[in-house]
Each structure stands twice: as structure tokens, then as C-alpha cells.
N, C-alpha and C positions, 0 to 999 in steps of 0.2 A: 290468330295469325296475323293478322293486320299490325298488332302491335309487336311480334316479332320480325315480322318483315321489315317494320318500322326502325328496331332494334337490331337487324340485321345490318339494315343497310347505313345507318350510324356507325354500326362497326365496320363496317367495307370504307365509309369515309373516311374514316380514323386516322389510317396511316397511310391515306394520300394526304392529308394534310399534314402531318409530320413529315414527309417528306419534301413537302413544298418547304417546309419552316428550316428545314435541314437545306434545303437549298438557297434559302435565303441568308442564312449564318455567317458565310462565307463575308460577306457585303457588310454585314452588319457590325462583323467583327474588325474589317478594316477601317469602317467609320469609326466605332470605340477607342481603336488603336491611335486612330489621328487623333481624337479627340481628346483622347489622354497623353498625348503628346504635345498636342496645343495649350492645353491647361495648365502643363509643367514650365518651371519658373525660371532664369538663369540661375539661379541659386542650383536648383537639382538640376540642372545639366550638365552644369559645372562639377556638381559631388559624383555623378555618372562617371564624367571622366576622370577625374582624381581617382577614382574606384576602378576604373579599365585600367589606366596608368600604375597603379600599385592596388592592389586587395591585400590590406593587411591580414584579413579572415584567412584565406587562401593561400596569401604570397606566393601571389603572381605579378609580372609584369606585363602589360598588354596582353592577358590572357594567358602566358605561360610561366611555369614555373624556372629556376634557374639554374636547373637541371636539363629543362627542357631549350630554354636559350644557349648553355654550356654546347649540348650535344651540334647545337643547328651551327656556332660560331667555330666549331672545333671540325664541322663536315666540310664547311667553305673554305677555313685556313687551307685543309690539305688541298681543297680540288684548286684552288687557287694556286699554291704554291707549287702542285703538279705542271699546271700550264706554264707558271713559270719558267719551272727548270724546261719542259718540252721546249721551249722558244728560244731557253739559253743554249742547249745541248744544240740545236737546229742551226744558229748561227753559228757558233764554236765549229760545226761539221762544215760551213759554208766558210767562214775565214779561212778554214787549213786547206782550201782551192786555191786560195788565192795569194798572190806575191806582192810582199808591200814595195817590192823594186820594179817589176815591170808588171802592167795592165794585161788581166788574164784575157780578157775581151777589148776590141778596141772598135767602137763605132765612128771615130774621127781620127781615121791617119790621115796619110800621105793623098793627095800632096799637101803644104802647109799654107797657111793664110801668112800675110804680109802685116807688118807696124811702120810706123815713121815715130823721130824726135826732131823739134819738139812735139809737143801734143798739150797745146792749151786752148779749151775753148774749142773744141771741135777741130774740123780741116781744114778751117781758110785760116792762113798766115799773110797775115795785114798787118804793114808797119810803115812809117815815113823814115825817111833817110835821116831828114835834118832836124826829125825829132826821136832822141834817144830812147825816152821813156818809152816810145812803141814798142821799140823790136831789144831793151834790153831783160825783161821776163823771158824773151827766146833764148838769149843767150844765159841767162842763169840755170835754165832749163836743159840745155845742150852741158854746161859745165858738171851739173851733180849727176847726169846721168852717165856719163863719163868719166869720173871719179874710179870707177871699180875697173876703167880700163887704162888708167894711168901705168906708164912703163915699170915704175919699180913695184908698183901691185902686183903686176903680170908676172914679174920676173921674179917676186919671192915665192907668189902661189902654185904659180905653171908653169909647163916646162916647152922647151922648143922641139916642134914635131918638122918632121918629115912632111915637106909640100906637095901638092895634088895625090896624096893619097889618102886613103881611111885610114884613120886611127880607131882601128879592132882593138880592143881588149879584152883578152879570156878571163879565167879563173869564176869563183862563185858570183852569185849577182849582188852578194851582200858585201863585197871585197868594195873600199873605194878605190874608184876611177880617178886616172890624170886627166890634167885639161889641157889643151895647147893653147899658147900664151897669142892673146891677142892684143897689141899695144898699140894705143890711140895712136902713135906716132905714125902707125902705118895710112891714116887718113889724110896724111901730107896738108895740103891747104886746110882742111876740114878739121883737123884736128884739136883746133883752138888752141895749140903752140905759139905759133907764131902769129897769127890773128885770132886774141883772145874774142874778138867778137863773131867770130866766125863768118864773117863778110857781111852780115848785117848790116853793117855801119858805113860798105860802100855800095850797098841794094843789089849784093851777090849771095843769097843766103846760102846756107847748106844745109842740107836734110838728110838724117838718116835713117837707112832703111833696115831693118833685120826680119831673119825670119821666123816665125813661131818654132816653138822646141816640139818635135815629136821624137820621143822612146824610139831607137831600133831605126830613126829614118835615114837613108843613107840615097840624099838627092843626086840628081842627075843622072843616076845609072852610072857613076864613074868618070862623067863627064861635069865639070864642074857648073854650074848655074849664075846667070848672068843676069845684069840687070840694064834696061832702057828706057826712055821717059820720052812722050810728046804729048802735044797738046791733047786733051780728049776730046772736046768740039771746040770751032771757031778756027779762025785761021794759023795754022801752022807757022808763020814767022812770028809769033808773038812768044816763042822758043826757040831760042836761036842758038844755043851754046848750053850743052851741060857736058862737066867734067865728073868722070867715078873716081873713085879711089878705095876700098885701093884697086891695082891692078888698070884693068879696063871695065870695073866695076862686076866682079864674080866673087862667087863663096868657095874658099878652099875647099876642098875635100877633107882635109887633115881636121877640121873642126867635129866631123860628123863618124862614126855617131853619138847622136846623148844617150847618157844611162840615166839618165833621171836625179832629181834634186837627193835624193838619200846617197846616192853614192858620186855623183859626177858633182860633188859641193862646191867645186871651184869656177865649173864652169861658165864662161861668160861668150854669148852670143856673138859669131861674127855678124860686122857691119857692112854696108857698103854705104860709102859717102855721094851728095849728090850735091853737085857745087854748080849752083843756078847763074853762071858769069853774066848771061845775057839776056832778060826777060824784059818786054814791055812795060813800060811804066806806065802808072796810072790807069791800069787796067785789069780786071776779075781776069785772071788764066787758071782754066782749067788744065790742069796735068795728071796724068796717068801713067804712073811708071807701075810695069812688072818683070816677074821673072822667066827667065827662057829657059830651057832644059827639057829632058826627057823626062816625062814623066809629070812635067807640071801643067796645071788646068790654070788656066788665067783667062777663062773667056766666058764664063760665070756670071750671066747678067744679074742674074738673084743675087749672087755674093760679090759683095763690093769689094774685101778683102781675101778673098781665095784668087792666092798668086799674082798680086796686084793692089794697088791702094789709089782713090785717084782723091788729091787735095787739090785746093786753090791758092794761088798765092798773087799777092797784092801790094804792089813796090810803089811808095807814094815819093816825091823827090823832098 
């Protein structure tokens, strides 16, 4: 009986030992795997990598057959082709809603900004009357800018218009529009015709002011916009005299509206010349020139070009 009990006890303990051994097998397997990998040489690892890249027995590349690779590449080719086609179709539909001649959406419209000429190295125009080398670059810049305003060029390309009213042209947007003549002779003493130095040689410089182009914009709501200048900060007597050309420094309505560069090919922006005939010498004089008219905004401190411009004159003897 004791022997049977002992044998039964041994029989009972047998399965428990086997279970314990099975629980320990995974750890042993991992250790053995690491040991096997650690014992491999570089040549063996390179051989396995070579077999992975191309297995001549199974004829696979990186674990896939030629048919498998072909199906995958075909899938992605069709997938990305469909994506590209959808994108191209969306762009095409969007472009159908846009006009190349007139912007559909305009986030920056009236009122316009302004700019001056000459513009060299910032908004400080400094020179000495007795040193031509200091003012000659300004003169050259003015002649270059006004080349498109030569009387002969304007007569050949543009037409004479009725002053004092908008030049509104109908027809399709794609039709070429006519442009009104703006001859440089209208600038009189600041045309560079009678005085090729634009007054710089006499210490009486001419500065040209132009409004930025805005498609369809009609400035002044039927009344011409004019320009005035004054000392921005400091003694107002530093700027004693300014002459304006043409007229009293106005932008004639006949040059508006502008129809865009695609159809208004020969359009030349109208100018106002400011002839500073009496400015304090040997001093920095900050000057503000601004537009005046209905719908014009010229008092936004955060934008120095909106309806006005500030520059400095420094005229030495």
C-alpha cells in the first residue's frame, strides 16, 4: 500500500514538473535564439540578407514574388493616378470660375496707395547742389521712368480723351482697351524737357507721385483727386513753396477706370509732379504728400502708403 501511495504520489508530481518545465521553455527559447544570433558571423548575416533580397530557390525578392510585386505596383499606380486626376479636375473646375481679366475676389481694393519717383535707396532724397555726382543718379532715374511718357510715344500708342470724365469702355472683358495719352510735357517745369536736371541742379527738385493701379477703380466719385504736401513734423516754414503739375495737382478722371494689364496694354498711369521750389537748405525736412478726394483714406498710421507718402528732403549747398 505504501509503495502504491508512493507511486501514486510520484505519478501526481510528474505532471506538475512537466508543467513547470513548459513554463520555463519560452525563456530558454529566447536565450537560445539570442545565443544563436550572437554566434553568427558577419558572413552568415550577409548571406541571410542576400537571400532575403533575392532567394533563387523560391524566386522571391524581399519575400515577394514578381507577381506579388507587380500587383502591388499596379495598385499604387492606379491609386495615385486617380488622386492626381481628381486634383486636376478640381483645379480645372475652380479655374473655370476665375477670369484672367478681372479678379473675382478682391481683398485689397480702393482706396489706393501711392508711390514716388525718383526712388533710390529709400525715401530720403539727399544731395548737394555743388556736387553733380550726388544728384545725377536721381536725374537719370527720372529720365528712365519718363521714357514711356514721351510725347511721340504717347501719340503713337494712345488716344486723346475727353478731360473731366471717366473713360468707360464696354465690350467683352477680353477685348483690348484703349488708353488715354499722358504726355510728359503736361508736367511742364518737371517734364525734363526744358530743364533736363528736373530742378536738382538748382536745389529745386521735382518729385513725381503716382497712384497704384486698381482694376475698375474710379477715384473721387466723379470729382478729380488732388494732391497737397506739407512738413510732416517740425517747422512748417521749412517748406515754403511747392508747385504742382499738371493743373493744380489733380488726377484727371479720363485715365480711369483701369482694366488690367492683359487688355489695357498701353496704359500709362497719370502722374502729379511736385516742384519743391523753396525748401530749407542743409537740413532734413520730412514731407508728407497725400491724396484728397471722396473715398480717399489718408490718415491710417499703420500704413504709410495708403493715400499718402512720407519722404525726406535734404538739400545741401
